[in-house]
C-alpha positions, 0 to 999 in steps of 0.5 A: 499499500505504501508502494502504491501511494509512493507511485502516486505522488511521484507520478506527476513528478516524472509526467513533469520531468519528461515534459520539460525535457521535450523542446518547445517553441512558437513559430510565427507566420511571416505573412502575418508579422508585416501587415499594411493597412491603408491611411485611415483605416480602423486599426482594429480590424488588423490586430488580430492577423498575426498567428503563431504555431506552437511546436514540440520537438518539431512537430506542429500542435494543431489542438494547442490553445494559444493566446495572444498579448497584444497591446505591446511592450519595450516601447512598441505599443499598440497605442502608437499605432497611428492609421491617419498617418503614413509609416512604419509602426512596430508592437510586441506581440507574445504568445502563450499556450493553455492547453500544454503549458510549455511555459514561456518557450522559445519564440513567444514574443515577437515584434510585428511591423504594421504598415500604414499606407496610402492606396487612395488617390486623390479626388477632384471634387470641381473642375471647370470643363471649359474656360475662355481667355481673352487675348492680351489679358493676364493668364488666370492661375487655373488651379485656383479652379480646382477643388481636390481632397486626398485622405492623407490631408496633402493634396497638391493642385496644378495644371499642364497648360503645354498645349495651349497658345495664349496668343492665337485664338482657338480651342485648347485642351489643358490638364488638372492634377491633383497630387499627393505624395503617391498617386496623380489624379488628372482631369482635362478640361477646354480653354477658348482663346478669343481675341476681344478687339475687332478689326481696325477699319480704314475708310479709303475714300474721303470724308466717309462719302461714297457716290455709286453711279445709277442703275449699277449692282454697289460694290462697296469693298474697294472703298475699305481695309479692314486688318485684324492684329491676330487674323491680318486682313480681313476685307473679305468680312465686309457685310452691308444691308442690301440697298437698290441703286434704281433711284437716285437717293443719298442715306447712311450705312453701316458696314461692318467687318468681323474676325475669326473670333466674331469680334465685329467692327462698325463704321459709318458712311454716306451713300449717294447714288447719282446719275451718271449724267448729272450735274453735281456742285458741292460747296464746303459750306452753304453759309460762308463767313467773311472778313471785311475788307478781306479777299472775298472772290478767291474765299468764295472760289475757294468754297466749291468743293466738288463740281462734276457732270457725270465723271467730268470735272466743270470746276473752271466752268462754274460761275460766280455770281456775286453782284449783291456782295458789298464790302460791308458788314452784313448777310448777302447772296451768292450764287454758283452757276452752271449751263451746258446747252439743255443742262443748268445748275444753280447753288444758293451760298450765304455770305455773311461779312463780318469784321474781326476788329472792335471798335475805338473809343478815344475819350477826353475827361470833363471838368466842369463847374458846380450845378453846370451839366455837360454833354457827354456825347461831345467828349467821346470819339467812336471809330469802326471802319466796318460801321458808318454808324457806329457814332450813333451807337455809343452808349454811356452811363452818367448816374453816378455824376452828381453836378450839385456837389464837388467831387470826381465822378466816373462815366462808363462808355461803352459801344458795339458795332454791327459785327457784335464787337464791343469797346468799352471805357470810362471818363472822369468828370470833375465837379468844382466850386468857383470861389470867384463867382461866389465873391462877386454875387455879395451886394455892396451895401453888405461890404462897403463899411467893411471896406471903410472900417478896414480903411480906418483901421489902417489909418489908425496904425500909420497916426500911431506910427507917425507919432511914435516916430517924431517922440523918438526923434524929439528924444534924441535931439534932447540927448544931443 
């Protein structure tokens, strides 16, 4: 009985010795010790991936009950893994076995690598399908029109404009790019390069006036030149409303030219449809202003702008009727005449003769006695060779003159000639008091006593001086 009891006591001990004598080892699956996690993904979905197998004497124990410690150790902790930031993170994993209980055997601990990687391309949220660029303006930053995002938080925008010619109108393809540290997303868009300025139009005739023969098909292109800075000569693009030359008429016409970018330039001209056999006398001015005493004949002749009989120049055959024209300020009628057999033409022109020189005023200052009013006009002379009645047009204002009080008073003088030109001057009126005349007005009855009294006083003084002299002489005699 004692032997049996001893056997039961030592049997587990022997069994333990036998187990410890076995070779135990954990071997981790290499495909699970390095784990890639997409940027921003949930870490909890990957922490159970690492696996280990328990080996005894080189034989895997498939029925082993293995438990894992996944929180990390020795500065390599699971809490350090940030799936929102790219990089490699290391975590100590530990394995223990609950069935065979080999204890802390070889390979129980392994450093697991978590690689957080960006596997997502940037996303272009907004990009224009087409934009317009006007030649001559600053080239915009088209990347500012792009809205893009990336899960990494880093997203760079740029545009590829290498295929765009910003000086020649056309339709060009550009590329919008959004880049993170690993991937590029592209999207194309169209840039329409346009010329904002229409052609420069030059009229090749005179005074924007075109004369067309009656009954012939109209052709206006030879009167114009249209040059576009981008497209060159675009004169052939001429367009204008249809009109008929069946009747003589005059009207304004708008002519248009366009470039390839559909920019339109317009010009207005005056169309005259005339009979080829018609007499035309055209004047520069229907009313001529001529200077008094100037060369009337030359000015009237030079007023003829055009004189034609059909296609024939009849300038030298024009007769001028200026019989009623005088070298005197006023308005007159002058006629331009042409007659050839049964053809007759008469054009009227109004001639206004005017003076460019204002009249001259000569004035003399006036001195007069108190209460003696003077004729102001007799002290004024008006001169103007262009106006024979200039003297009658003199005006003056002597409202400030007071003939009852001594003083110097201004009188404003003005005159306007028949040409409407004015001159003004100021003369001075001096009113003074005549003291001599005042003395003469005193009656003799009043000043006779004054004279007699004065003579008495003078006589008394003379008598006094005589008596005094006599006394002095007598005194001197006594002394001798």
